[in-house]
Structures are given as C-alpha cells and as structure tokens.
C-alpha positions as CSV (number, residue, x, y, z in Angstrom):
1,M,-39.0,-19.6,48.0
2,L,-37.5,-22.4,45.9
3,A,-39.5,-21.2,42.9
4,Q,-38.3,-17.7,43.4
5,E,-34.7,-18.8,43.5
6,K,-35.1,-20.8,40.3
7,K,-36.6,-17.7,38.7
8,L,-33.7,-15.6,39.8
9,L,-31.3,-18.2,38.5
10,Q,-33.0,-18.3,35.2
11,L,-32.9,-14.5,34.9
12,A,-29.2,-14.6,35.8
13,A,-28.5,-17.3,33.2
14,I,-30.4,-15.3,30.6
15,G,-28.5,-12.2,31.5
16,F,-25.2,-14.0,31.3
17,T,-26.1,-15.5,27.9
18,I,-26.9,-12.0,26.6
19,C,-23.7,-10.5,28.0
20,F,-21.6,-13.4,26.8
21,L,-23.0,-13.3,23.2
22,C,-22.6,-9.5,23.1
23,T,-18.9,-10.0,24.2
24,V,-18.4,-12.6,21.5
25,L,-20.0,-10.5,18.9
26,V,-18.0,-7.4,19.7
27,Q,-14.7,-9.5,19.6
28,I,-15.6,-11.0,16.2
29,I,-16.4,-7.6,14.8
30,E,-13.1,-6.4,16.2
31,I,-11.2,-9.3,14.6
32,K,-12.9,-8.7,11.3
33,T,-12.2,-4.9,11.5
34,I,-8.5,-5.7,12.0
35,Y,-8.6,-7.9,8.9
36,Q,-10.3,-5.1,6.9
37,N,-7.6,-2.7,8.1
38,S,-5.0,-5.2,6.8
39,I,-6.7,-5.1,3.4
40,Y,-6.7,-1.3,3.4
41,Q,-3.0,-1.1,4.5
42,Q,-2.1,-3.6,1.8
43,K,-3.8,-1.5,-0.8
44,Q,-1.9,1.5,0.3
45,Y,1.4,-0.5,0.3
46,I,1.0,-1.7,-3.3
47,K,-0.1,1.8,-4.4
48,N,3.0,3.4,-2.8
49,T,5.3,0.6,-4.2
50,V,4.0,1.3,-7.8
51,E,4.3,5.0,-7.4
52,N,7.8,4.7,-6.0
53,D,8.8,2.4,-8.8
54,I,7.6,4.9,-11.4
55,K,9.7,7.5,-9.7
56,Y,12.6,5.1,-9.7
57,I,12.1,4.4,-13.5
58,D,12.2,8.2,-14.2
59,L,15.3,8.6,-12.1
60,V,17.1,5.8,-13.9
61,K,16.1,7.3,-17.3
62,K,17.5,10.7,-16.3
63,D,20.7,9.1,-14.8
64,V,21.3,7.1,-18.0
65,E,20.9,10.2,-20.2
66,K,23.1,12.2,-17.9
67,R,25.9,9.6,-17.8
68,W,25.9,9.0,-21.5
69,S,25.8,12.7,-22.3
70,E,28.7,13.4,-19.9
71,G,30.6,10.5,-21.6
72,K,29.8,12.1,-25.0
73,K,28.3,8.8,-26.1
74,F,26.1,8.9,-29.1
75,Y,22.7,7.5,-28.2
76,S,19.1,7.4,-29.4
77,V,15.8,7.5,-27.5
78,S,15.5,3.7,-28.1
79,D,19.0,3.1,-26.8
80,V,18.1,4.8,-23.5
81,K,14.8,3.0,-23.3
82,A,16.6,-0.4,-23.8
83,E,19.1,0.4,-21.0
84,V,16.4,1.6,-18.7
85,T,14.4,-1.6,-19.4
86,R,17.5,-3.7,-18.6
87,I,18.1,-1.9,-15.2
88,V,14.5,-2.0,-14.2
89,R,14.1,-5.7,-15.1
90,Q,17.1,-6.5,-13.0
91,K,15.6,-4.6,-10.1
92,L,12.2,-6.2,-10.3
93,Y,13.6,-9.7,-10.7
94,S,15.6,-9.3,-7.5
95,E,12.9,-7.6,-5.3
96,H,11.4,-9.6,-2.4
97,Y,8.1,-8.1,-1.4
98,S,5.8,-9.1,1.5
99,N,2.9,-11.4,1.0
100,D,4.5,-12.9,-2.1
101,G,3.8,-9.8,-4.1
102,Y,5.7,-8.7,-7.2
103,V,5.8,-5.9,-9.7
104,W,5.4,-6.3,-13.5
105,I,5.2,-3.9,-16.5
106,N,3.1,-4.0,-19.7
107,E,3.9,-1.6,-22.6
108,V,0.9,-0.2,-24.3
109,R,0.9,-0.2,-28.1
110,D,-2.7,0.8,-28.8
111,Y,-4.9,2.6,-26.3
112,D,-8.0,1.6,-28.2
113,G,-7.5,-2.0,-26.9
114,G,-8.1,-5.2,-28.7
115,D,-5.7,-7.9,-29.7
116,G,-2.1,-6.8,-29.4
117,Y,-3.0,-3.6,-27.5
118,A,0.2,-4.2,-25.3
119,I,3.1,-6.5,-24.8
120,R,4.2,-8.1,-21.6
121,L,7.6,-6.3,-21.0
122,I,8.7,-7.5,-17.6
123,H,7.1,-10.2,-15.4
124,P,9.0,-11.9,-12.6
125,N,6.4,-14.6,-12.3
126,L,6.2,-15.4,-16.1
127,K,9.6,-14.6,-17.4
128,D,9.3,-17.0,-20.4
129,T,6.3,-15.0,-21.6
130,E,7.9,-11.6,-21.8
131,G,7.4,-10.1,-25.2
132,I,4.1,-11.8,-25.9
133,Q,1.1,-9.7,-27.1
134,L,-1.8,-9.1,-24.8
135,S,-5.5,-8.6,-25.5
136,T,-8.2,-6.8,-23.8
137,R,-10.5,-9.7,-24.8
138,T,-8.5,-12.1,-22.5
139,K,-10.6,-13.4,-19.6
140,D,-9.4,-14.6,-16.2
141,A,-10.6,-17.8,-14.5
142,K,-13.8,-16.2,-13.4
143,G,-14.7,-14.7,-16.8
144,N,-13.6,-11.2,-16.0
145,L,-11.7,-9.0,-18.4
146,P,-8.8,-7.7,-16.3
147,Y,-6.7,-6.2,-19.2
148,K,-9.8,-4.3,-20.4
149,E,-10.6,-3.0,-16.9
150,E,-7.0,-2.0,-16.4
151,L,-6.7,-0.1,-19.7
152,E,-10.0,1.8,-19.2
153,G,-8.9,2.9,-15.7
154,I,-5.5,4.0,-17.0
155,K,-7.1,6.0,-19.8
156,K,-9.5,7.7,-17.4
157,D,-7.4,8.5,-14.4
158,G,-3.8,7.3,-15.1
159,H,-4.1,4.7,-12.4
160,I,-6.6,2.0,-11.1
161,S,-7.1,-0.4,-8.2
162,Y,-8.8,-3.6,-9.3
163,S,-9.0,-7.4,-8.6
164,Y,-8.9,-10.5,-10.8
165,Y,-8.0,-14.1,-10.7
166,F,-4.4,-15.3,-11.5
167,E,-2.0,-18.1,-10.9
168,E,0.0,-17.9,-7.6
169,L,3.8,-17.3,-7.8
170,K,4.8,-20.5,-5.9
171,S,2.0,-22.9,-7.1
172,K,-0.5,-23.5,-9.9
173,K,-3.4,-22.4,-7.7
174,I,-5.7,-19.8,-9.2
175,S,-6.5,-17.1,-6.5
176,K,-8.1,-13.7,-6.3
177,K,-5.5,-11.0,-6.6
178,M,-5.6,-7.3,-5.4
179,S,-3.8,-5.1,-7.9
180,Y,-2.9,-1.5,-8.5
181,A,-1.6,-0.1,-11.9
182,A,-0.4,3.3,-12.9
183,I,1.1,4.7,-16.2
184,Y,4.6,5.9,-16.8
185,K,3.8,8.1,-19.8
186,E,7.3,8.6,-21.1
187,Y,7.4,4.9,-22.3
188,N,3.6,4.0,-22.2
189,W,4.5,1.6,-19.5
190,I,1.7,0.3,-17.2
191,V,3.5,-0.5,-13.9
192,C,1.5,-3.0,-11.8
193,M,1.7,-4.7,-8.5
194,G,-0.5,-7.4,-7.1
195,V,-0.9,-9.4,-3.9
196,Y,-3.1,-12.4,-3.4
197,Y,-5.9,-12.1,-0.8
198,T,-5.0,-15.6,0.5
199,Q,-1.6,-14.3,1.5
200,I,-3.1,-11.2,3.3
201,K,-5.5,-13.4,5.2
202,E,-2.7,-15.9,6.2
203,N,-0.3,-13.2,7.3
204,S,-2.8,-11.2,9.3
205,N,-3.7,-14.4,11.2
206,F,-7.4,-14.1,10.5
207,F,-9.3,-17.3,10.3
208,D,-13.0,-17.6,9.4
209,E,-13.0,-21.0,11.1
210,K,-11.9,-19.5,14.4
211,A,-14.9,-17.0,14.2
212,Q,-17.2,-19.9,13.6
213,V,-15.8,-21.8,16.6
214,I,-16.3,-18.8,18.8
215,L,-19.9,-18.5,17.7
216,G,-20.5,-22.2,18.3
217,V,-19.1,-21.9,21.8
218,G,-21.3,-18.9,22.5
219,Y,-24.3,-20.8,21.3
220,A,-23.5,-23.9,23.4
221,I,-23.0,-21.8,26.5
222,S,-26.2,-19.9,26.0
223,I,-28.1,-23.2,25.9
224,S,-26.4,-24.5,29.1
225,G,-26.5,-21.1,30.8
226,I,-29.8,-21.9,32.7
227,V,-27.9,-24.4,34.9
228,I,-24.9,-22.1,35.7
229,V,-24.9,-20.6,39.2
230,L,-24.5,-16.9,39.6
231,W,-21.0,-16.9,41.0
232,N,-19.8,-19.1,38.1
233,I,-21.4,-16.8,35.6
234,T,-19.4,-13.7,36.7
235,D,-16.2,-15.7,36.7
236,K,-16.7,-17.1,33.2
237,L,-17.7,-13.7,31.8
238,R,-14.5,-12.1,33.1
239,K,-12.2,-14.9,31.8
240,S,-13.8,-14.9,28.3
241,S,-13.5,-11.1,28.1
242,E,-9.8,-11.3,28.9
243,K,-9.3,-14.1,26.4
244,Y,-10.8,-12.2,23.4
245,K,-9.2,-8.9,24.5
246,H,-5.8,-10.6,24.4
247,E,-6.4,-12.1,21.0
248,A,-7.5,-8.7,19.6
249,E,-4.4,-7.0,21.1
250,D,-2.2,-9.7,19.6
251,L,-3.6,-9.2,16.1
252,Q,-3.2,-5.4,16.5
253,N,0.5,-5.9,17.5
254,K,1.0,-7.9,14.3
255,V,-0.3,-5.0,12.3
256,E,2.2,-2.7,13.8
257,E,5.2,-5.2,13.7
258,D,6.7,-7.0,10.8
259,A,6.1,-10.7,11.5
260,L,9.4,-11.9,10.1
261,T,12.0,-9.5,11.3
262,K,10.2,-7.8,14.3
263,A,11.0,-4.4,12.8
264,C,8.2,-1.9,12.5
265,S,5.7,-2.7,9.7
266,R,5.5,-0.4,6.7
267,Y,2.1,0.7,7.9
268,Y,3.3,1.7,11.4
269,G,6.6,3.0,9.9
270,T,4.6,5.4,7.7
271,I,2.9,6.8,10.8
272,L,6.3,7.3,12.5
273,L,7.7,9.1,9.5
274,K,4.7,11.4,9.2
275,K,5.1,12.2,12.9
276,E,8.8,13.0,12.3
277,L,7.9,15.3,9.4
278,E,5.3,17.1,11.6
279,R,7.9,17.5,14.4
280,Y,10.3,18.9,11.8
281,K,7.7,21.4,10.7
282,R,7.1,22.5,14.3
283,T,10.7,22.6,15.6
284,N,12.9,22.8,12.4
285,K,14.8,19.9,13.8
286,S,14.9,16.7,11.6
287,A,15.7,13.2,12.5
288,A,18.2,11.5,10.2
289,I,16.4,9.1,7.9
290,A,18.4,6.3,6.3
291,I,17.2,3.7,3.7
292,L,19.2,0.6,3.3
293,D,19.1,-2.4,1.0
294,V,20.8,-5.8,1.3
295,D,23.4,-6.3,-1.5
296,H,22.9,-9.2,-3.8
297,F,20.0,-10.5,-1.8
298,K,18.5,-12.3,-4.8
299,N,21.7,-14.3,-5.1
300,I,21.5,-15.3,-1.4
301,N,17.9,-16.5,-2.0
302,D,18.8,-18.4,-5.1
303,M,21.9,-20.1,-3.6
304,Y,20.7,-20.9,-0.1
305,G,16.9,-20.7,-0.4
306,H,14.2,-18.3,0.9
307,N,14.3,-19.7,4.4
308,F,17.9,-18.8,4.8
309,G,17.2,-15.4,3.2
310,D,14.6,-14.8,5.9
311,E,17.1,-15.8,8.6
312,M,19.6,-13.3,7.1
313,L,17.0,-10.5,7.2
314,K,16.2,-11.3,10.9
315,S,19.9,-11.4,11.7
316,I,20.5,-8.0,10.1
317,V,17.6,-6.4,12.0
318,S,18.7,-8.0,15.3
319,E,22.2,-6.7,14.9
320,M,21.1,-3.2,14.1
321,K,18.7,-3.1,17.0
322,N,21.6,-4.1,19.4
323,H,23.6,-1.1,18.2
324,I,21.1,1.8,17.9
325,R,19.3,3.6,20.7
326,E,16.0,2.7,22.1
327,T,14.6,6.0,20.8
328,D,15.5,5.1,17.2
329,S,13.3,2.9,14.9
330,I,13.8,0.3,12.2
331,I,11.1,-0.1,9.6
332,R,10.8,-2.9,7.1
333,W,9.9,-0.9,4.0
334,G,9.6,-3.9,1.7
335,G,11.4,-7.1,0.9
336,D,15.1,-6.5,1.8
337,E,14.7,-2.8,2.1
338,F,14.6,-1.0,5.5
339,I,14.3,2.5,6.8
340,I,16.1,3.6,10.0
341,V,14.9,6.7,11.9
342,L,17.8,8.2,13.9
343,R,16.3,10.8,16.2
344,N,18.4,13.8,17.5
345,T,21.3,12.9,15.2
346,P,23.2,15.9,13.9
347,S,24.8,15.7,10.5
348,N,28.3,15.6,11.9
349,C,27.5,12.3,13.7
350,L,25.5,10.6,10.9
351,E,28.5,9.5,8.8
352,A,30.1,7.6,11.7
353,I,26.8,5.9,12.4
354,L,26.4,4.7,8.8
355,Q,30.1,3.5,8.8
356,K,29.4,1.5,11.9
357,L,26.2,-0.1,10.4
358,N,28.1,-1.1,7.2
359,K,30.9,-2.7,9.3
360,L,28.5,-4.4,11.7
361,I,26.7,-6.2,8.9
362,R,29.8,-6.9,6.9
363,V,31.5,-8.9,9.7
364,R,28.3,-10.7,10.9
365,E,27.9,-14.3,9.9
366,V,24.7,-16.3,9.5
367,V,25.2,-20.1,9.6
368,N,23.4,-22.0,7.0
369,E,22.1,-25.6,7.2
370,D,25.5,-26.9,6.1
371,N,27.1,-25.1,9.1
372,I,28.8,-22.6,6.9
373,G,29.0,-19.0,7.9
374,I,27.6,-16.7,5.2
375,T,28.2,-12.9,5.2
376,T,26.6,-10.1,3.3
377,T,26.7,-6.3,3.0
378,I,24.3,-3.4,2.8
379,S,24.1,-0.2,0.9
380,I,22.7,2.9,2.5
381,G,21.2,6.2,1.4
382,A,20.5,8.9,4.0
383,G,19.4,12.5,4.5
384,Y,17.2,14.9,6.4
385,F,13.8,16.6,5.9
386,I,14.1,20.0,4.2
387,E,11.8,23.0,4.1
388,S,10.3,22.2,0.8
389,D,9.2,18.7,1.8
390,E,5.4,18.5,1.7
391,N,5.2,14.8,2.6
392,I,7.4,11.8,3.5
393,E,7.6,10.7,-0.1
394,D,9.6,13.8,-1.0
395,L,12.3,12.7,1.4
396,I,12.2,9.1,0.5
397,S,12.6,10.0,-3.2
398,R,15.8,11.9,-2.3
399,I,17.3,9.2,-0.2
400,D,16.3,6.6,-2.8
401,V,18.6,8.5,-5.2
402,A,21.4,8.3,-2.6
403,L,20.8,4.6,-2.2
404,Y,20.9,4.1,-5.9
405,E,24.4,5.8,-5.9
406,A,25.6,3.7,-3.0
407,K,24.5,0.5,-4.7
408,K,26.8,1.2,-7.6
409,K,29.7,0.5,-5.3
410,R,28.0,-1.8,-2.7
411,D,28.9,-2.0,1.0
412,T,28.9,1.8,1.4
413,Y,26.6,4.8,2.1
414,K,25.7,8.1,0.5
415,I,24.4,11.1,2.3
416,I,22.4,13.8,0.5
C-alpha cells in the first residue's frame, strides 16, 4: 500500500510539474507578445507622426504663401522655403515625444546617392551639424549603410521603415534605433522619426531577466515536485496562475494607459477615435474632438527641467479629468499634445467647454522645487467628423489647422 501511495504521489508531482511549466510557458509567451505589440504600436506611432508632420509642413507652406500674397508681399519660392524651414525647425526643436523620440529632416540634392547626396537640414539631437553634407557611404556602428538604405526605400516607395545604430539623445551610448522616413516632394525633404529599442523595452516594463527568473523557478519546482503533497500542489498551482495573470493584466493596462499622465495612450486613443468615426457613420452624430497643445512647453522644460515639465503635464491632465464627464476621454497624442473626446456635445455647448478648459489651466499653479508656483496656458483646435471623412486622420488634419491658428495667439481656441 505504501508503494502505491508513493507511486500516486510521484504521478501527482509529475502532473504538477507539467502543469506548472505549461503555465509558466504560457505567461512568458504572453509577456513577450505584449512586448511585440509594443514594438508594433511604436512603429505605427512614428509612422503616423511623420505623416502628420508632412501634412503640417504642407499646411505651413500654403499658409505662408497665402499670408504673403494677401499682404501683397513680393516673394520667391526660396523665400517661402526659408520661412517654412524656420517655422518647422522651431516646431521640431520644441516637440517632446514619448520614448525620447525626435523628428529630423534631410534635404536630398542627388537621388543617385554618393557623397553630398543630401544635407542635414534640421536635427534636434545634432543641432551643431545642421547644414553638413551626408553620404550614402557612411556606415553606422555595426557597419550598416543607413543613408543608402533610406534613400533606396524613398526612391522605391516614397517611404521606408528601417533600423540602424545611432547615439542616444541623452547620452553617448550607441543603441539600435527603429526609424521611419517619408518624402515631402515639394522640397525633396526626407522627414524621419526614430525611437531607440532600449526605450521601448524600458517603458513597456518587459525584462528578459524576469523571464529567466521565472524559468529558473519553474525548473527548481519541477525538481522538488516529487516531494510535494497533493493538497499543496493544487494550492501552489492556483497561486502561481493568479500571480502571472495579474502581471500580464498589469502590462496590458500599461499599453492602454500613458504611464506618465494616466491619460489614454495613443494606441488606445486611436481605437477610441476609430469607434467614434464608426458611430458617426451609423448615427450621423459626432462627438466633439479637440486637440490641445501646451504653450511654450519647451521653455518650461529648459527653465525648470524635464522632471518639472512632466509634473506640469500630469497636473494638466488631472485638472481636465476633474472637470469633464466620465463618458469623455483624454488621449496623450504625443509629447505635450492631447486629444479630448467630448461625447454627446452639441456645437452650441462646445465653445463654453473650451473656454472653461482654457481658464482652468490658466489659473492652475504647479509648485516647483523652489516652492514657486508656475502657471501655463494651452491652445486648442476643435471640430466634428463630417460626411467626407474616410478615416480619423481626415478630422485630425482639420483640427490641427485650427490648433495652428489658435497657437498664433496662445491661450485660446479655434473651432472649425
């Protein structure tokens, strides 16, 4: 009888070991899947950012031409290009993207490549090198030819996703960088954005070491499983399953929520906006969509540091959450730019809401480390879906124009 009980215990231990290892394996796969999703979402984010910046460049060009024409100012094509360059440079210098990303522009001079095929026109990370000539023969730290790869992709499709090794923005460390580039044909500008893989891994809270620890624990328990009694096996299996399920849910929440401000992430916000467009197509009733930008945010970062700038963004989101409805949503669209979805908001109520948001932020103080209260303002562009909108980018492009008009005056709003 004793031998039979030992055999049953051994079978139970083996069964536990198999179940436990399967649970561990499933959870590791789930964690890795979430990380891969983060990579995919980041690729979409930098692609959308570049495409939106190209639309912005074209809007600025048309706006400059319109203003100068209406002012009867004599100008040449090169005059307009110089003014557009100035405005775009100012914008890219002041932008604050997630994961330490940034946008830069190279101007192509010779599509056949070689030495001097392009110049570095705007580069927030290497301002002192703007104007230097670039070469498709230049290699990165791993011997790749990123400029050549980029140019070939641009010539073939007008855009390209690629990776290379480059110096990080806040250090001298050479790291692998995910990039997307597209051409603005009017000026032969290659508009690029890149994000380091190290930042994506850090901000998605994925740690290879943690996965190794989990595997080690699973191996150790499988060895000692032969001495675990049956009642303890069931209890440990339940607890381990709950533990890894909680970790997976926590990682998923961080994908849907911006880690800094607790607003919706751009990925999740894109899903919300697509649902609002679908609802509009079904019911012909559109939510009010507002895009806002913190005025002079670069100056705040320069004067008080990025940590204080982060506190300012958290304070702004917190204040807005306290004064909008639970049915409304705040999305961190990028850096200091946010989108607010105001559901069931007729046009005759929208102006009062935007006035209220301007006032709320204007009077709110954030205390810095010197115990001094600092205030800021926001500019807002807003509008509704219209019948011709085929995707959310159509609306965002329109309210971006309204935001551009509002930022000329600061601390105001513009409804289109």
